[in-house]
N, C-alpha and C positions, 0 to 999 in steps of 0.2 A: 609290662607290655612288650612283646617280642618285636624284632626288627621288621618282620613282614607286616605286622599290624601298624607300626608307625608309618611305614611306606604307604600303606593303604589309607591311613588317616590323612596323610599329606595330599595324596591324590584326590581324596574326597573333597578337600577344601579348594585346591588350586585347579582342579579340572575345569576346563571351560574358561579359565582366566588367562590361558596362554595367548600371546599376541597373535592376532590374525594377520596373515600376510596379504593384505589388501591395501589398495591405494585409498587414501582418505581425502575427502572433498570438504573444504572449509566453507563456512557460510558465505564469506565474501566472494569466493570463486563461484559459488552457486548463484549469488545475486547478480554478479557481473554478467554471467551467461544468460540468466533469465530476463534481465532488464534490457539487454542489448537489442532484442527484436520483439519486445512485447507489443502486441497490437493496440492495447489501450493507450500506451505511451505514444505510438505513432498517430493515433486518432487525436490525442490532445495536441500534438505538434501541428496537425492539420488545422485544428480549431484556432490555434495561435496565428497561423498563416491567414486564416479568414479575417481575423481581427486586424491584422497588419494591412491587408488589402482595403478593408473599410476605412482604416485611418488614413491611408494614402488618398483614397477617393474623397474624403472629407476636405482635403486641402486643395482640390483642383478647382480652378475657376470655370464657371459655366461657359459653354461654347456659344459663339454668336450664331445666328440663324440667317442664312442667305435665302432669298426668295425671288421668284420671277413670276409676274402676273400679266396676263394679256386680256384686254376687253375689246371686243369687236362686235358691237351691236348691229353694225351695217358693213357691207363690203367696202364702203368708202371711208369708213371711220375705224381707226384702230389705235389702241392705247396700250403701250408696254411699260411696265414698271419693274425695275431691278432694285432690290432693297436688301439692306443688311440690318438686322435687329439684334440688339445686345443688351442684356440686363446687367446693369452696373454691379460689380462684385462687392457690394456692401450688404451682404446677405447674412451676416453673423458667422462668417466662415471661421473667425477666430474661436468662437464658442464650439463650433462643430469639430474643429481640430482638437480643442481641449478635451471634448467628450471622446473623440477617437483615441487620443493618447491614453486616457484613463481606461477605456475599454481594452486597449492593447496590453496595458500593464496588468489588468485583471486577468486577461487570457494567459499571460506569462505566469502569474501566480497560480492560476488553475492548473497549468502544466506542472508546476512544482508540487502542487497538492496531489495531482494524479500520480506523479512519480513516487511520492511518499506513500500513498495508499497501496500502490502495487508492490513497493518495497516491503511494506508490512505484511501484505498478503503472502509474498514469497518467503519471507522470514518465518511466518507461521507454518507454511508448508514444509520448509526445511526442518523446523523444530519437530513437527509431527513425525517426519521421516526418521530423524535421529532418535527420538524417544521410542518409537515403535521398534527400531532396530536394536536398541539397547535392551528393551524389555524382552525381546526375542532371545538375545544373547544370555541374559540372566536366567531365563527359564530353561534354555538349552543347557547351560552349565549345571543348573540344579538337577535336571533330568539325568544328565551324564553322571553326576555324583551319586544320585539315588540308584541308578542302574548298577554302578560299580559296587555299591554297598549291598544291593540285592544279590548280585552274583557271588560276592564274597560270603554272605550269610547263607546262601543256598548251598555253597560248597561245604560250609561248616555243618549245616544241617545234615547233609549227606554223610558226613563223617561222624555224626552223632555228637558234635560239640555245640550244637545250637538247636533250639526248638523249631520244628518245621512250620509251626503257625506264624513265627516271626518272619520267616522267608515269604510265606503267603501274604502276610500283611504288607511287606515291602512291594510285592508284585502289584497289589492294589494301589499303593502310593505311586508307583511308576505309571500306572494307567491314568491316574488323575492328572499327573503332570504332563503326560503325553498329550492329553486332550487340551490342556491349557496352552501347551506349546504350539499345537496346531492353530489355535485361535490367534495367538500372538504372531505366528509366522504369516498368517493370512493378512493381518493388519499391517505388518511390516511390508509385505509385498504390495499391498494396495497403496500405502504411502509412498513407496519407492516409485511405483508406476505413475502416481500423480505428479511427483517431482520430475520425473523423466519427460513429462509433457512439455515442461517449460525450460528445460536445460539439457543440452546435448552432452553435458559433463557427467550426467547420471547414466553410466554405462558400465558393462562388464561387472567386475567385483568391487567397484568403488563403494566406500562406506562413508556416511556423513561423520564429520568431526564435531565434537561437542561445541555448541555455540558459546561465544564469549559473553559473560555477564559483566558489564561495566559497573564501576562504583556509582552509586546513586549521586546525582548532583545535589548541591546545597539548596538550590532554589529551582522552581519550575516556572520560568518566564514564558508567557505565550505570545510575546510581542512579535516574534518572527514566524508565527504560524502562517503558512501560505494561504490557507483558506480565509483567514481573517484579513490578510493583506488584500486578497481578491475582493472581499466585501468593502474594504476601505477604498479601493480603487473604483468600485461601482458607486460609492457615495460621491466621489469626485466627478464621476461621469454624470450622475443625476444632477449635481449642482451645475455642471456646465450646460446641460440641457435646460435647466431652469433659467439660467441667464439668457439662453437663446430664445426661450419662449416669452421672455419679458418684452421682446421687441414686438411692436405693433405696426410700425411704419416700414413697409417693404421698399427696397430701392427701385428707382424708375427704370424703365426700358427705353432706350434711345434708338432711333432709326435714322439711317442715312441711305440715300439711293439716287436713282436717276430715272426720270420719266420721259417717254417719247410719245408724242401724239401726232398721228398722221390723218389728214382729212382733205379729200379731193385734191391730192397732189401737193398739198402744203404739209410742212413738218415743223412741229414745235417740240423742243426738249429742254430739260432743265433739272436742277437738283430737287430731291425730295428729302425732307428731314422732319423729325417729329419726336415727341416724347409721350410716354404713357406711364402714369404714376397712380397705383391703386391708393385710394384714400380710405383710411381706417374709420369709416363713419359708423358702420354697424358691427362689422367683425373686427374686433381689436385683439383677437387671439385670447379672449378671456378664458375659455374652457381649457385650452392647452396650457395656459399659465397656471391655472388652479391644479390641473392634473400633475404638472411638473413639480409644483410645490409639494403636493402630497407624496410624490415619488421620492423626493428628498427626505421627507419625514420617515417614510417607510424604510429607506435604506439606512438612515442613521439609527433608527430604533433596532433594526436587524443587527447592525454592527455592535451596538451596545449589548444586546441580548446574547449574541454569539460569543462576545468577549467574556462576559460574565460566566456563561456556561463553560467556556474553555478554561477559565481560571479555576472554576469548581472542579472540573475533570482533572486538571493538572495537579492540583493540590492533593486530591484523593489518590491519584495514581502515584504520586511521589511518596505519600505516606505508606501506601500498600507495598510499593517496590522496596522501600527502605527496610521494611520488616521482612519481606520474603527473601530479599537478597542475602540476609544473614543466615537463613535456613537452607539455602540452596548449596549444600555441600557437594563437592565433586563426587561423581558416581564411581570413581576408581579407588576410594579409600577403603581398604579391605584388611588392614593389619589386625584390628580387633576381631573381625569376623574369623580370621584364621585361628587365632588363639582360642576362641570360644569353641569352635568346631572340633579342634584337636583335643582340647581338654575334655570335652564331653565324650568323644569317642574313646579316649584313654580310660575314663571312668566306666564306660560301658564294657570295655575289655577286662577291667578289673572287677567287674561285677558290682560296681558301686552306682551304676546308672542303668536305666532300662532303655530298650529300643525307642520307647516313646520320647525319652530325653534326647536321644541322638536325633530323631526326626524333628523334634521341636527346635533344637539348635540349628539344624540345617534349614528348616523353614524360616526361622528368625533371620538367618543370613540372607535368604531370598527377600523376605519382607522388608528388611532394612534397605536393601539395594533398590527395590521397587519404590519404597517410600522416598529415597533420595531422588529418584527419577521424577516422582510426583512433585517434590519440592522444587526441583529444577524446572519442571513444566510450569508450575505456578509462577515462579520468579521470572521466567522468560516471557510468559504472557503479561505479567505486570510491567515488565520492561518495555514490551511493545506498546502497551497501553500508555505508558509515560511518553514514549517517543511520539505516538500519535497525538497526545495531549499538548506537547510543547512544539510539535511540528518540525522536528529535526532529530537526527540520530544523537544518541548519547555517546560522546567520544570516550575512549579509554582514559581513565583517571578521574572520571566523574564530571568533567566539564561538558557543556553542551552549547 
């Protein structure tokens, strides 16, 4: 094989693999930017503030009521009463505060769960952008190689050193990959535009960097899942409400005041005091008590159900990710591809291989790169599923 042919063979393999002079954006940088001002996170923070306000209100003692009353059935008779009524603060406030504390803790866990959900959504968006950009680059490189080969073979055909039908066949091959590249480029543009909605870091010629695949953890513990913790806090809230509804005797309302009576020039005045105490004769809060007991049972059953479902999901996700992690080879391993393509082209030049063999080897080079991207896509999806199942990110090194 002559020197020009070797040079062409090398170009056919490494064309399109040259490093792109573009800034790369890491997944962490994208997440930091996207989560900083996400409206769903802001809404969840507001919901936590609502729960905090309700908790504060639950611990406030009821206000006294000041009143003034005048009776004047006749111009000569007048009666004025100034009174202060206050319901004693033995109204189960301790249980109300406990319920408020549990509701606030549930709101905090809901906030963490929302953060996790948005994080996973943004990670999925970043991965889709990265994979689409990589698929576009792979097809663009393959089209460039095929174009180079087509021009070279066409020049040989014009010199009578190759068959014209082979050059025409390569022209058809170029058209096929041009159409595939247009579709891949449209997908990459769409994914980039979607990512740009959530992060101002997606601008100019910035390209996404390959997301990191952490080592699978040894176990998948669901104990710290924020959504399960939120349900556990709601169980505590329901139990506090149940204790509150067990009360049937309400605290009395006491009254202190001053009354002044004027009649035909005479005036009488003196203190007024009293007590009003509702007696639980008919209404002993039976219905609310039964409802509160049922709410506790519902909350406990929901916690048990969601915990079991979470354990099932986590074990399945760990098993899936452990297998897919091993198959997710880096997309930039190309040494073997280079050797196969050069050897096939050398055999073609020596008359020991056909153009079909050359095209098959180049197609295989593309297919293996796309297959690696598919494996990476599946592994990243499984890793996100595992993160969602255990309720926290998988840290580098396989710990979580």
